[in-house]
All heavy atoms as an XYZ file, in Angstrom:
740
protein
N      -7.989     40.944     -9.711
C      -7.897     39.844    -10.650
C      -6.713     38.966    -10.248
O      -5.625     39.450    -10.005
C      -7.709     40.373    -12.070
C      -7.619     39.272    -13.076
S      -7.730     39.835    -14.775
C      -6.062     40.310    -15.086
N      -6.940     37.684    -10.179
C      -5.905     36.734     -9.803
C      -5.227     36.203    -11.057
O      -5.876     35.896    -12.045
C      -6.524     35.580     -9.024
C      -5.522     34.718     -8.339
C      -6.177     33.743     -7.372
O      -7.265     34.044     -6.858
O      -5.590     32.685     -7.162
N      -3.907     36.128    -11.023
C      -3.166     35.581    -12.156
C      -2.443     34.322    -11.716
O      -2.109     34.150    -10.546
C      -2.144     36.587    -12.700
O      -1.210     36.888    -11.663
C      -2.814     37.851    -13.189
N      -2.220     33.458    -12.650
C      -1.534     32.199    -12.386
C      -0.259     32.143    -13.214
O      -0.211     32.625    -14.332
C      -2.423     31.005    -12.732
C      -3.655     30.928    -11.879
C      -4.855     31.473    -12.311
C      -3.606     30.339    -10.633
C      -5.990     31.409    -11.515
C      -4.737     30.270     -9.826
C      -5.917     30.806    -10.286
O      -7.034     30.745     -9.484
N       0.752     31.534    -12.635
C       1.995     31.319    -13.349
C       2.210     29.830    -13.465
O       1.751     29.067    -12.628
C       3.168     31.950    -12.596
C       3.058     33.436    -12.470
C       4.210     33.998    -11.643
O       4.984     33.269    -11.079
N       4.291     35.301    -11.612
N       2.913     29.416    -14.455
C       3.192     27.998    -14.576
C       3.392     27.591    -16.014
O       3.416     28.414    -16.919
N       3.532     26.298    -16.186
C       3.696     25.715    -17.505
C       2.727     24.554    -17.621
O       2.237     24.046    -16.618
C       5.151     25.243    -17.736
C       5.574     24.255    -16.665
C       6.109     26.418    -17.763
C       6.931     23.655    -16.883
N       2.434     24.117    -18.837
C       1.508     22.989    -19.005
C       2.002     21.747    -18.272
O       3.211     21.497    -18.176
C       1.502     22.765    -20.514
C       1.940     24.056    -21.105
C       2.883     24.661    -20.106
N       1.083     20.954    -17.763
C       1.416     19.786    -16.952
C       2.268     18.767    -17.719
O       3.135     18.129    -17.148
C       0.146     19.119    -16.445
C       0.437     17.988    -15.481
C      -0.808     17.512    -14.779
O      -1.855     18.124    -14.874
N      -0.701     16.404    -14.080
N       2.042     18.600    -18.997
C       2.771     17.593    -19.769
C       4.084     18.113    -20.348
O       4.753     17.403    -21.102
C       1.898     17.055    -20.903
C       0.703     16.282    -20.381
O       0.816     15.712    -19.271
O      -0.331     16.256    -21.061
N       4.471     19.305    -20.013
C       5.701     19.885    -20.526
C       6.907     19.109    -19.991
O       6.948     18.722    -18.821
C       5.785     21.346    -20.110
S       7.271     22.171    -20.688
N       7.917     18.887    -20.833
C       9.096     18.128    -20.419
C       9.903     18.858    -19.353
O      10.683     18.244    -18.631
C      10.005     17.779    -21.624
C       9.300     16.828    -22.572
C      10.459     19.024    -22.343
N       9.712     20.153    -19.228
C      10.427     20.925    -18.216
C       9.772     20.852    -16.840
O      10.398     21.211    -15.839
C      10.510     22.396    -18.632
C      11.484     22.734    -19.738
C      11.389     24.208    -20.082
C      12.897     22.382    -19.341
N       8.540     20.384    -16.755
C       7.801     20.382    -15.489
C       8.550     19.713    -14.344
O       8.710     20.320    -13.281
C       6.433     19.737    -15.665
O       5.630     20.514    -16.518
N       9.028     18.475    -14.485
C       9.722     17.841    -13.353
C      10.987     18.579    -12.933
O      11.279     18.708    -11.745
C      10.054     16.435    -13.864
C       9.096     16.196    -14.971
C       8.849     17.533    -15.589
N      11.734     19.102    -13.914
C      12.964     19.832    -13.593
C      12.658     21.118    -12.850
O      13.285     21.424    -11.826
C      13.753     20.143    -14.881
O      14.018     18.915    -15.560
C      15.052     20.856    -14.566
N      11.693     21.864    -13.328
C      11.328     23.117    -12.664
C      10.739     22.856    -11.278
O      11.030     23.583    -10.325
C      10.355     23.919    -13.529
C      10.947     24.460    -14.819
C       9.874     25.121    -15.668
C      12.076     25.429    -14.535
N       9.935     21.814    -11.170
C       9.391     21.457     -9.859
C      10.522     21.136     -8.894
O      10.516     21.576     -7.747
C       8.440     20.257     -9.981
C       7.865     19.833     -8.665
C       6.828     20.542     -8.078
C       8.374     18.729     -8.001
C       6.293     20.155     -6.858
C       7.855     18.329     -6.779
C       6.815     19.055     -6.216
N      11.520     20.375     -9.356
C      12.661     20.031     -8.503
C      13.407     21.276     -8.037
O      13.843     21.348     -6.881
C      13.625     19.110     -9.253
O      13.022     17.873     -9.511
N      13.548     22.254     -8.914
C      14.216     23.497     -8.525
C      13.406     24.264     -7.484
O      13.963     24.782     -6.516
C      14.448     24.379     -9.758
C      15.502     23.884    -10.736
C      15.495     24.737    -11.992
C      16.875     23.876    -10.094
N      12.108     24.341     -7.670
C      11.254     25.064     -6.731
C      11.178     24.370     -5.371
O      11.126     25.011     -4.339
C       9.835     25.225     -7.291
C       9.655     26.458     -8.114
C       9.767     26.410     -9.480
C       9.376     27.671     -7.508
C       9.610     27.542    -10.249
C       9.209     28.821     -8.257
C       9.334     28.752     -9.628
N      11.166     23.053     -5.374
C      10.969     22.290     -4.146
C      12.297     21.999     -3.426
O      12.306     21.498     -2.306
C      10.183     20.988     -4.451
C       9.416     20.500     -3.247
C      11.078     19.907     -4.970
C       8.157     21.212     -2.997
N      13.403     22.346     -4.050
C      14.716     22.102     -3.465
C      14.814     22.720     -2.070
O      14.509     23.891     -1.870
C      15.797     22.698     -4.370
O      17.059     22.540     -3.788
N      15.205     21.916     -1.108
C      15.339     22.374      0.268
C      14.171     22.029      1.161
O      14.239     22.221      2.367
N      13.100     21.478      0.615
C      11.921     21.165      1.415
C      12.230     20.094      2.462
O      11.617     20.067      3.528
C      10.728     20.746      0.528
C      10.950     19.381     -0.094
C       9.433     20.777      1.313
N      13.206     19.240      2.185
C      13.530     18.155      3.126
C      13.996     18.677      4.475
O      13.896     17.986      5.482
C      14.575     17.206      2.522
C      15.921     17.822      2.267
C      16.029     18.624      0.977
O      15.085     18.652      0.174
O      17.096     19.233      0.785
N      14.457     19.909      4.526
C      14.893     20.513      5.793
C      13.714     20.912      6.671
O      13.885     21.201      7.843
C      15.756     21.740      5.518
C      17.024     21.426      4.760
C      17.748     22.689      4.374
C      18.926     22.363      3.477
N      19.527     23.561      2.907
N      12.506     20.919      6.112
C      11.324     21.416      6.811
C      10.360     20.323      7.261
O       9.284     20.643      7.754
C      10.588     22.421      5.929
C      11.417     23.602      5.570
N      11.501     24.715      6.365
C      12.245     23.829      4.513
C      12.319     25.583      5.815
N      12.780     25.068      4.684
N      10.701     19.059      7.090
C       9.753     17.993      7.409
C      10.098     17.228      8.686
O       9.407     16.276      9.025
C       9.590     16.990      6.242
C       9.005     17.675      5.035
C      10.894     16.316      5.919
N      11.127     17.634      9.388
C      11.520     16.967     10.624
C      10.368     17.005     11.616
O       9.761     18.053     11.789
C      12.755     17.653     11.193
C      13.412     16.871     12.290
O      13.165     15.682     12.438
N      14.225     17.528     13.065
N       9.942     15.945     12.231
C      10.568     14.631     12.386
C      10.102     13.596     11.366
O      10.447     12.435     11.484
C      10.142     14.229     13.793
C       8.787     14.816     13.942
C       8.815     16.098     13.164
N       9.308     13.980     10.385
C       8.844     13.034      9.369
C       9.936     12.800      8.334
O      10.961     13.463      8.331
C       7.594     13.575      8.675
O       6.570     13.796      9.607
N       9.685     11.847      7.441
C      10.579     11.552      6.324
C       9.897     12.018      5.046
O       8.665     12.083      4.973
C      10.856     10.048      6.238
C      11.466      9.466      7.498
C      12.870      9.960      7.728
O      13.666     10.040      6.798
N      13.177     10.309      8.958
N      10.690     12.322      4.034
C      10.125     12.785      2.764
C      10.776     12.039      1.615
O      11.966     11.705      1.669
C      10.302     14.313      2.594
C       9.515     14.826      1.395
C      11.776     14.680      2.514
C       9.398     16.329      1.340
N       9.982     11.740      0.608
C      10.481     11.148     -0.627
C      10.001     11.992     -1.789
O       8.850     12.427     -1.819
N      10.874     12.252     -2.737
C      10.545     13.052     -3.916
C      10.855     12.236     -5.162
O      11.922     11.641     -5.262
C      11.369     14.344     -3.944
C      11.233     15.264     -2.749
C      12.312     16.335     -2.777
C       9.861     15.903     -2.742
N       9.921     12.195     -6.077
C      10.137     11.539     -7.361
C       9.402     12.331     -8.425
O       8.173     12.471     -8.360
C       9.631     10.094     -7.345
C       9.818      9.391     -8.654
C      11.076      8.947     -9.034
C       8.759      9.206     -9.509
C      11.265      8.316    -10.247
C       8.931      8.580    -10.727
C      10.183      8.127    -11.096
N      10.152     12.859     -9.382
C       9.594     13.719    -10.430
C       8.796     14.843     -9.761
O       9.364     15.634     -9.040
C       8.777     12.912    -11.425
N       7.482     14.882     -9.961
C       6.684     15.932     -9.322
C       5.780     15.368     -8.230
O       4.766     15.958     -7.881
C       5.884     16.725    -10.355
C       4.901     15.864    -11.125
O       4.964     14.623    -10.990
O       4.085     16.428    -11.860
N       6.158     14.238     -7.669
C       5.404     13.630     -6.576
C       6.170     13.771     -5.272
O       7.393     13.686     -5.239
C       5.148     12.143     -6.848
C       4.231     11.929     -8.038
O       3.277     12.719     -8.190
O       4.464     10.984     -8.800
N       5.421     13.967     -4.194
C       6.004     14.102     -2.863
C       5.279     13.129     -1.938
O       4.057     13.021     -1.987
C       5.830     15.548     -2.322
C       6.399     15.669     -0.923
C       6.449     16.564     -3.259
N       6.031     12.433     -1.101
C       5.426     11.541     -0.116
C       6.050     11.825      1.242
O       7.245     12.060      1.348
C       5.607     10.058     -0.507
C       4.877      9.153      0.481
C       7.058      9.691     -0.614
C       4.802      7.709      0.064
N       5.197     11.874      2.258
C       5.643     12.029      3.642
C       5.284     10.771      4.400
O       4.236     10.177      4.164
C       4.917     13.190      4.326
C       5.250     14.590      3.906
C       4.366     15.570      4.668
C       6.696     14.905      4.163
N       6.149     10.363      5.328
C       5.812      9.226      6.166
C       6.548      9.316      7.489
O       7.526     10.030      7.635
C       6.128      7.906      5.458
C       7.572      7.550      5.397
C       8.276      6.821      6.310
C       8.507      7.900      4.378
N       9.585      6.692      5.910
C       9.750      7.351      4.727
C       8.406      8.640      3.197
C      10.883      7.501      3.942
C       9.546      8.794      2.426
C      10.750      8.229      2.793
N       6.007      8.585      8.444
C       6.677      8.430      9.730
C       6.243      7.093     10.309
O       5.298      6.471      9.830
C       6.388      9.579     10.681
S       4.698      9.734     11.189
N       6.945      6.659     11.325
C       6.683      5.361     11.915
C       6.754      5.471     13.427
O       7.679      6.094     13.961
C       7.725      4.360     11.406
O       7.562      3.117     12.031
N       5.771      4.900     14.108
C       5.747      4.922     15.568
C       4.659      3.963     16.028
O       3.766      3.625     15.259
C       5.460      6.343     16.077
C       5.927      6.553     17.496
O       5.357      5.918     18.408
O       6.859      7.346     17.703
N       4.714      3.547     17.274
C       3.661      2.693     17.822
C       2.478      3.527     18.296
O       1.381      3.013     18.482
C       4.180      1.811     18.980
C       5.206      0.824     18.464
C       4.763      2.650     20.097
N       2.675      4.823     18.468
C       1.647      5.729     18.963
C       1.027      6.490     17.785
O       1.671      7.356     17.187
C       2.268      6.697     19.974
C       1.262      7.606     20.621
O       0.252      7.972     20.028
N       1.544      7.986     21.855
N      -0.227      6.163     17.467
C      -0.916      6.784     16.327
C      -1.046      8.297     16.509
O      -0.823      9.064     15.576
C      -2.315      6.156     16.122
C      -2.188      4.674     15.789
C      -3.098      6.895     15.045
C      -1.569      4.379     14.466
N      -1.386      8.740     17.697
C      -1.535     10.174     17.956
C      -0.230     10.916     17.725
O      -0.221     12.024     17.177
C      -2.016     10.426     19.380
O      -3.292      9.884     19.563
N       0.877     10.316     18.127
C       2.189     10.933     17.925
C       2.504     11.039     16.433
O       2.998     12.065     15.968
C       3.266     10.118     18.642
C       4.638     10.720     18.549
C       5.640      9.887     19.331
C       7.046     10.426     19.166
N       8.035      9.566     19.848
N       2.180      9.994     15.671
C       2.415     10.038     14.221
C       1.578     11.117     13.562
O       2.073     11.861     12.714
C       2.101      8.679     13.583
C       3.132      7.636     13.854
S       2.970      6.139     12.856
C       1.243      5.809     12.857
N       0.307     11.206     13.936
C      -0.557     12.236     13.371
C      -0.016     13.621     13.676
O       0.000     14.499     12.814
C      -1.977     12.095     13.911
C      -2.722     10.908     13.367
C      -4.093     10.737     14.003
O      -4.363     11.341     15.064
O      -4.897      9.975     13.449
N       0.446     13.822     14.901
C       1.008     15.103     15.294
C       2.264     15.434     14.483
O       2.442     16.559     14.010
C       1.327     15.092     16.787
O       1.954     16.269     17.180
N       3.146     14.440     14.308
C       4.370     14.650     13.538
C       4.057     15.006     12.088
O       4.639     15.939     11.521
C       5.242     13.397     13.578
C       5.882     13.137     14.907
C       6.644     11.820     14.928
O       6.494     10.974     14.038
N       7.456     11.637     15.950
N       3.138     14.263     11.482
C       2.791     14.527     10.088
C       2.110     15.877      9.926
O       2.384     16.606      8.973
C       1.920     13.400      9.532
C       2.651     12.087      9.286
C       1.667     10.985      8.949
C       3.691     12.238      8.188
N       1.221     16.223     10.859
C       0.573     17.534     10.786
C       1.580     18.665     10.924
O       1.499     19.663     10.213
C      -0.521     17.662     11.850
C      -1.782     16.943     11.453
O      -2.104     16.843     10.281
N      -2.503     16.428     12.432
N       2.539     18.498     11.820
C       3.582     19.506     11.987
C       4.396     19.643     10.695
O       4.703     20.751     10.249
C       4.496     19.122     13.155
C       5.315     20.267     13.677
C       6.047     19.945     14.989
N       5.391     18.943     15.805
C       5.989     17.839     16.263
N       7.256     17.608     16.020
N       5.333     16.971     17.008
N       4.718     18.512     10.091
C       5.461     18.534      8.825
C       4.655     19.195      7.713
O       5.195     19.968      6.917
C       5.852     17.114      8.413
O       6.752     16.565      9.333
N       3.356     18.904      7.652
C       2.510     19.527      6.630
C       2.421     21.037      6.812
O       2.433     21.797      5.836
C       1.112     18.902      6.649
C       1.025     17.490      6.102
C      -0.347     16.894      6.387
C       1.335     17.465      4.619
N       2.344     21.489      8.044
C       2.329     22.930      8.314
C       3.637     23.558      7.856
O       3.651     24.618      7.207
C       2.066     23.202      9.809
C       0.619     22.850     10.151
C       2.378     24.656     10.172
C       0.332     22.787     11.643
N       4.752     22.909      8.164
C       6.057     23.424      7.741
C       6.191     23.458      6.225
O       6.732     24.410      5.657
C       7.182     22.582      8.347
C       7.296     22.748      9.844
O       6.785     23.699     10.416
N       7.946     21.808     10.487
N       5.692     22.410      5.558
C       5.744     22.387      4.092
C       4.853     23.471      3.504
O       5.200     24.109      2.509
C       5.353     20.989      3.560
C       6.474     20.006      3.858
C       5.054     21.027      2.075
C       6.143     18.581      3.517
N       3.695     23.716      4.115
C       2.813     24.770      3.628
C       3.483     26.136      3.748
O       3.400     26.958      2.835
C       1.483     24.765      4.386
C       0.478     25.757      3.833
C       0.106     25.457      2.394
O      -0.225     24.340      2.056
N       0.170     26.462      1.541
N       4.180     26.390      4.848
C       4.919     27.642      5.007
C       6.026     27.746      3.958
O       6.233     28.795      3.365
C       5.499     27.746      6.410
C       4.453     27.955      7.476
C       5.015     27.909      8.886
O       6.252     27.802      9.054
O       4.213     27.966      9.832
N       6.732     26.644      3.724
C       7.775     26.584      2.698
C       7.174     26.937      1.331
O       7.727     27.738      0.582
C       8.390     25.181      2.677
C       9.386     24.939      1.586
C      10.722     25.232      1.781
C       8.994     24.395      0.367
C      11.652     24.994      0.785
C       9.908     24.160     -0.632
C      11.243     24.455     -0.428
N       6.043     26.324      1.008
C       5.385     26.560     -0.279
C       4.893     28.000     -0.392
O       5.040     28.632     -1.447
C       4.225     25.582     -0.460
N       4.304     28.523      0.677
C       3.826     29.911      0.646
C       4.963     30.885      0.385
O       4.805     31.846     -0.374
C       3.130     30.269      1.958
C       1.795     29.574      2.116
O       1.213     29.081      1.150
N       1.314     29.509      3.341
N       6.114     30.642      1.009
C       7.268     31.521      0.805
C       7.761     31.491     -0.627
O       8.332     32.467     -1.105
C       8.410     31.134      1.750
C       8.104     31.479      3.183
O       7.287     32.343      3.470
N       8.749     30.790      4.108
N       7.550     30.393     -1.331
C       8.003     30.248     -2.715
C       6.864     30.388     -3.719
O       7.049     30.147     -4.906
C       8.705     28.907     -2.886
C      10.075     28.929     -2.232
C      10.622     27.557     -2.007
N      11.946     27.588     -1.421
C      12.204     27.909     -0.164
N      11.229     28.238      0.647
N      13.439     27.912      0.294
N       5.691     30.747     -3.209
C       4.500     30.929     -4.042
C       4.158     29.664     -4.841
O       3.799     29.712     -6.013
C       4.658     32.145     -4.948
C       4.881     33.423     -4.167
C       4.777     34.636     -5.016
C       5.060     35.929     -4.312
N       4.997     36.043     -2.914
N       4.277     28.513     -4.166
C       3.928     27.219     -4.746
C       2.597     26.785     -4.141
O       2.370     26.968     -2.952
C       4.988     26.145     -4.409
C       6.355     26.553     -4.936
C       4.589     24.791     -4.945
C       7.475     25.653     -4.436
N       1.731     26.216     -4.953
C       0.495     25.652     -4.426
C       0.470     24.153     -4.710
O       0.946     23.693     -5.749
C      -0.753     26.305     -5.052
O      -0.685     26.155     -6.474
C      -0.846     27.768     -4.702
N      -0.060     23.393     -3.755
C      -0.224     21.963     -3.922
C      -1.689     21.678     -4.171
O      -2.561     22.319     -3.594
C       0.252     21.210     -2.674
C       1.731     21.317     -2.441
C       2.234     22.164     -1.473
C       2.617     20.576     -3.195
C       3.597     22.268     -1.251
C       3.984     20.671     -2.991
C       4.473     21.515     -2.014
N      -1.974     20.716     -5.024
C      -3.340     20.367     -5.370
C      -3.884     19.389     -4.333
O      -3.557     18.204     -4.344
C      -3.378     19.763     -6.777
C      -4.776     19.585     -7.278
O      -5.725     19.535     -6.505
N      -4.918     19.488     -8.581
N      -4.725     19.877     -3.445
C      -5.273     19.037     -2.372
C      -6.141     17.907     -2.924
O      -6.209     16.831     -2.325
C      -6.078     19.891     -1.401
N      -6.789     18.111     -4.053
C      -7.649     17.062     -4.605
C      -6.840     15.873     -5.131
O      -7.387     14.800     -5.336
C      -8.540     17.621     -5.706
O      -7.768     17.988     -6.831
N      -5.542     16.047     -5.332
C      -4.685     14.947     -5.770
C      -3.919     14.332     -4.608
O      -3.043     13.501     -4.800
C      -3.692     15.438     -6.820
C      -4.335     15.832     -8.131
C      -3.282     16.196     -9.137
C      -3.901     16.531    -10.481
N      -2.865     16.863    -11.473
N      -4.251     14.737     -3.394
C      -3.553     14.252     -2.213
C      -4.352     13.142     -1.535
O      -5.575     13.179     -1.514
C      -3.345     15.393     -1.215
O      -2.597     16.423     -1.800
N      -3.637     12.171     -0.980
C      -4.279     11.075     -0.271
C      -3.521     10.769      1.020
O      -2.372     11.154      1.179
C      -4.333      9.788     -1.113
O      -3.009      9.387     -1.415
C      -5.125      9.992     -2.388
N      -4.191     10.070      1.901
C      -3.602      9.632      3.159
C      -3.805      8.130      3.263
O      -4.880      7.616      2.944
C      -4.287     10.326      4.364
C      -3.771      9.763      5.663
C      -4.098     11.814      4.292
N      -2.773      7.421      3.705
C      -2.868      5.978      3.910
C      -2.258      5.631      5.256
O      -1.243      6.204      5.640
C      -2.120      5.209      2.816
O      -2.679      5.454      1.567
N      -2.873      4.715      5.949
C      -2.350      4.220      7.214
C      -2.074      2.730      7.046
O      -2.966      1.972      6.664
C      -3.353      4.433      8.349
C      -2.966      3.832      9.692
C      -1.728      4.525     10.254
C      -4.118      3.933     10.660
N      -0.845      2.334      7.302
C      -0.465      0.932      7.230
C      -0.193      0.454      8.648
O       0.570      1.066      9.376
C       0.794      0.752      6.371
C       0.601      1.187      4.953
C       0.984      2.449      4.542
C       0.023      0.335      4.028
C       0.811      2.866      3.239
C      -0.165      0.734      2.717
C       0.231      1.999      2.321
N      -0.835     -0.623      9.040
C      -0.672     -1.143     10.386
C      -0.823     -2.656     10.381
O      -1.475     -3.220      9.511
C      -1.695     -0.519     11.357
O      -1.474     -1.028     12.676
C      -3.120     -0.796     10.944
N      -0.216     -3.282     11.373
C      -0.398     -4.721     11.557
C      -1.438     -4.989     12.627
O      -1.787     -6.135     12.888
C       0.927     -5.389     11.970
O       1.424     -4.767     13.137
C       1.948     -5.295     10.841
N      -1.973     -3.932     13.240
C      -2.973     -4.044     14.301
C      -4.356     -4.111     13.660
O      -4.912     -3.101     13.245
C      -2.866     -2.867     15.247
C      -3.789     -2.977     16.432
O      -4.723     -3.771     16.439
N      -3.541     -2.174     17.443
N      -4.938     -5.298     13.618
C      -6.236     -5.487     12.969
C      -7.382     -4.822     13.717
O      -8.426     -4.553     13.155
C      -6.553     -6.965     12.841
C      -5.603     -7.697     11.941
C      -5.985     -9.134     11.866
N      -4.941     -9.871     11.163
C      -5.013    -11.144     10.894
N      -6.068    -11.838     11.251
N      -4.040    -11.739     10.252
N      -7.210     -4.548     15.002
C      -8.288     -4.018     15.824
C      -8.150     -2.516     16.071
O      -8.875     -1.962     16.884
C      -8.320     -4.741     17.172
C      -8.410     -6.223     17.008
N      -9.545     -6.857     16.556
C      -7.497     -7.209     17.207
C      -9.332     -8.153     16.494
N      -8.098     -8.393     16.894
N      -7.255     -1.866     15.357
C      -6.962     -0.467     15.601
C      -8.191      0.425     15.429
O      -8.455      1.299     16.242
C      -5.826      0.005     14.696
C      -5.338      1.425     14.926
C      -4.742      1.543     16.318
C      -4.321      1.797     13.878
N      -8.963      0.210     14.382
C     -10.099      1.099     14.107
C     -11.442      0.396     14.207
O     -12.404      0.782     13.579
C      -9.931      1.753     12.735
C      -8.890      2.833     12.740
C      -7.648      2.640     12.181
C      -9.159      4.046     13.363
C      -6.694      3.633     12.217
C      -8.206      5.031     13.411
C      -6.967      4.830     12.830
O      -6.036      5.822     12.864
N     -11.553     -0.635     14.991
C     -12.856     -1.302     15.193
C     -13.738     -0.504     16.129
O     -13.335      0.092     17.055
C     -12.661     -2.714     15.736
C     -12.214     -3.657     14.645
O     -12.288     -3.315     13.481
N     -11.751     -4.828     15.017
């Protein structure tokens, strides 16, 4: 039988507890950058080489997953999105 731990999503303690659990994650995202706000996390990187950026972000995601597994944290994949911002109009034609 699987058990879950946690508190209701709308609880006023949620952002504080999330911050405590996620503390130190910024050490695991190199070479990407990380931004944290309340219970939201954003990763980004910048380069002219798309393949290099994908590799960097994937490496960071693997490191974050290991970090989360060690702390028994799960991320909701259905609430996750990916965006690519570019000035190259012909990149994906």
